[in-house]
matplotlib code that plots the C-alpha trace (Angstrom):
import matplotlib.pyplot as plt

x = [-4.9, -3.3, -0.6, -3.1, -5.2, -2.1, -1.3, -5.0, -5.1, -2.0, -3.7, -5.2, -8.5, -9.8, -6.8, -6.9, -10.6, -9.9, -7.0, -9.2, -12.2, -14.6, -16.2, -14.5, -16.7, -15.9, -12.2, -12.2, -14.0, -11.5, -8.5, -10.0, -9.9, -6.7, -4.5, -5.0, -4.6, -1.2, -0.1, -1.4, 0.4, 3.7, 3.1, 2.5, 5.7, 7.6, 6.7, 10.0, 13.5, 13.9, 10.6, 11.4, 14.9, 13.4, 10.8, 13.3, 15.5, 12.6, 11.7, 15.3, 15.0, 12.0, 12.1, 10.0, 9.5, 6.8, 4.4, 5.5, 2.9, 0.5, 1.1, 1.5, 0.3, 2.7, 5.6, 4.3, 6.1, 3.4, 5.8, 7.7, 4.3, 3.5, 6.7, 6.0, 2.5, 3.9, 6.6, 4.0, 1.4, 3.6, 1.7, -1.5, -1.6, -4.4, -6.5, -6.1, -7.0, -10.1, -11.2, -10.9, -12.7, -15.5, -15.7, -15.8, -18.9, -17.2, -18.9, -16.0, -13.7, -10.2, -10.4, -8.3, -5.8, -5.2, -5.2, -2.6, 0.3, -0.5, -0.7, 2.3, 5.1, 3.3, 3.1, 6.9, 7.7, 5.5, 7.3, 10.6, 9.3, 8.5, 12.0, 13.4, 11.2, 12.4, 16.0, 15.5, 13.8, 16.9, 15.1, 17.1, 16.9, 17.2, 13.5, 13.3, 10.5, 8.3, 8.2, 7.6, 4.6, 3.3, 3.8, 2.3, -0.8, -1.5, 0.2, 2.3, 5.3, 8.1, 10.3, 13.9, 16.7, 16.2, 14.1, 10.4, 9.9, 7.8, 5.2, 1.9, -0.2, -3.4, -2.6, -1.5, -4.8, -6.7, -5.1, -5.6, -9.3, -10.2, -10.1, -7.5, -4.0, -4.8, -3.0, -6.0, -5.9, -9.4, -9.8, -12.8, -15.2, -16.7, -16.3, -12.6, -11.9, -14.2, -12.6, -9.1, -10.5, -11.4, -7.9, -6.2, -5.1, -3.8, -1.4, 2.2, 3.0, 5.4, 9.1, 11.6]
y = [10.0, 13.0, 11.0, 8.4, 11.1, 12.6, 9.3, 8.7, 12.2, 11.5, 8.5, 9.0, 7.3, 8.0, 6.3, 3.4, 2.9, 2.8, 0.4, -1.9, -1.5, -0.2, 3.1, 5.6, 4.9, 1.2, 1.9, 4.4, 1.9, -0.8, 1.5, 2.4, -1.3, -2.4, 0.5, 0.1, -3.7, -3.1, -0.7, -2.9, -5.9, -3.9, -2.8, -6.4, -7.6, -4.7, -6.0, -7.9, -6.7, -9.0, -8.0, -4.3, -4.6, -6.3, -3.6, -0.8, -2.3, -2.4, 1.2, 2.3, 0.9, 3.1, 6.6, 9.1, 11.1, 8.6, 10.2, 13.8, 15.9, 13.1, 9.5, 8.7, 5.2, 4.8, 5.0, 2.2, -1.1, -3.7, -6.6, -5.1, -4.6, -8.3, -9.1, -6.5, -7.9, -11.4, -10.2, -8.3, -11.1, -14.2, -17.4, -15.7, -13.5, -15.4, -15.5, -11.7, -11.0, -13.2, -11.7, -8.1, -9.1, -10.5, -7.2, -5.5, -7.5, -10.3, -9.3, -7.5, -10.5, -10.3, -6.5, -6.4, -8.9, -6.5, -3.4, -4.4, -4.6, -1.1, 0.3, -1.5, 0.4, 3.6, 2.9, 2.1, 5.3, 7.2, 5.7, 6.6, 10.2, 10.3, 9.1, 11.9, 14.5, 13.3, 13.5, 17.0, 18.1, 17.1, 14.3, 11.4, 8.5, 5.8, 5.3, 2.8, 1.8, 0.5, 3.8, 5.6, 3.5, 3.9, 7.7, 8.1, 6.1, 7.2, 4.3, 6.7, 4.5, 5.6, 2.8, 2.1, 2.5, 0.9, -1.9, -2.2, -2.2, 0.9, -0.4, -1.3, -2.8, -2.3, 1.4, 1.6, 0.2, 2.2, 5.4, 4.4, 3.8, 6.5, 4.4, 6.5, 5.5, 3.1, -0.2, -2.4, -4.6, -3.7, -0.9, 1.1, 2.9, -0.1, -0.2, -0.5, -1.4, -4.4, -5.2, -5.3, -7.2, -10.0, -10.0, -10.0, -13.6, -13.2, -10.3, -10.6, -13.5, -11.6, -11.7, -11.6]
z = [6.0, 4.3, 2.8, 1.5, 0.1, -1.6, -3.2, -4.3, -5.9, -8.0, -9.7, -13.2, -12.5, -16.0, -17.6, -15.2, -16.0, -19.7, -19.2, -17.2, -19.5, -16.8, -15.9, -13.6, -10.7, -10.8, -11.2, -8.3, -6.0, -7.0, -6.3, -2.9, -2.0, -3.7, -2.6, 1.2, 0.8, -0.8, 1.9, 4.7, 3.1, 3.1, 6.6, 7.8, 6.1, 7.7, 11.1, 11.2, 10.3, 7.3, 5.8, 6.4, 4.8, 1.7, 1.4, 1.9, -0.8, -3.2, -2.4, -3.1, -6.7, -7.6, -8.9, -7.0, -10.2, -11.2, -8.7, -9.1, -10.9, -11.3, -12.6, -16.3, -16.7, -19.7, -17.2, -15.0, -15.4, -14.8, -15.0, -12.1, -10.5, -10.7, -9.0, -6.2, -5.6, -5.3, -2.9, -0.8, -0.5, -1.1, -1.3, -0.3, -3.5, -5.1, -2.0, -1.4, -5.0, -4.8, -1.5, -2.9, -6.1, -4.0, -2.1, -5.4, -6.3, -8.2, -11.4, -13.1, -13.7, -12.4, -11.9, -8.7, -10.2, -13.1, -10.9, -8.3, -10.7, -11.9, -8.3, -6.8, -8.6, -7.9, -4.2, -4.0, -5.9, -3.5, -0.6, -2.3, -2.6, 1.1, 2.0, -0.2, 1.6, 5.0, 3.9, 2.4, 5.5, 7.6, 9.4, 10.6, 8.2, 10.9, 11.2, 8.4, 6.1, 8.9, 10.8, 7.5, 6.7, 10.3, 10.2, 6.8, 7.5, 11.1, 13.0, 14.9, 14.6, 16.9, 16.2, 17.1, 14.6, 11.1, 12.3, 11.9, 15.7, 15.7, 13.3, 15.0, 12.2, 14.2, 14.6, 11.0, 9.8, 12.3, 11.1, 7.5, 7.8, 10.2, 13.4, 15.1, 16.1, 18.8, 19.2, 18.6, 15.5, 14.5, 12.0, 12.8, 10.5, 8.6, 4.8, 4.1, 7.7, 7.3, 4.1, 5.6, 8.6, 6.1, 4.8, 8.2, 8.2, 4.6, 5.2, 6.2, 3.9, 1.7, 1.0, 3.8]

ax = plt.figure().add_subplot(projection="3d")
ax.plot(x, y, z, "-o")
ax.set_aspect("equal")
plt.show()
């Protein structure tokens, strides 16, 4: 959860709210739903080697400086973000956006649809930053993107080599939403856990 909190704290909620035309409370609530959905979607795609390789390639193309010292929205490439979102959710993109908008209350128009392309490049830059930290710390780089996601979000991935073998999506989601690092696929703690439970069948449809 610490890594997720770190990522959340780097986001300029006030600027995001202005860009979306909503108040800060609404923007914050939307971010709290959209951000975990993005991360969970990436984690689901990284369950197999092709998905992990695709995600790792995308991460390598993003500059970690975007998230250093707080994010400046002017530096976020939303066109790139749209491509990332499509790669993460694949043909299920519209259904994911619709499901998240309904959880948001459905009264703010396409709020999640506008927010995801803003958050997506930020998430990849954050993951790039975490890889840089691992490298600077002298840690082996063989864990791959799947293990990084699992470790960051509480999945406890202890994977093998560069594959995504260590990613347990259930554990990842459980750690992310406060349900511990158990292997069950049900995220505990209600709220966001319930939200992701509703998305379960829509995740993992991204680019391989």
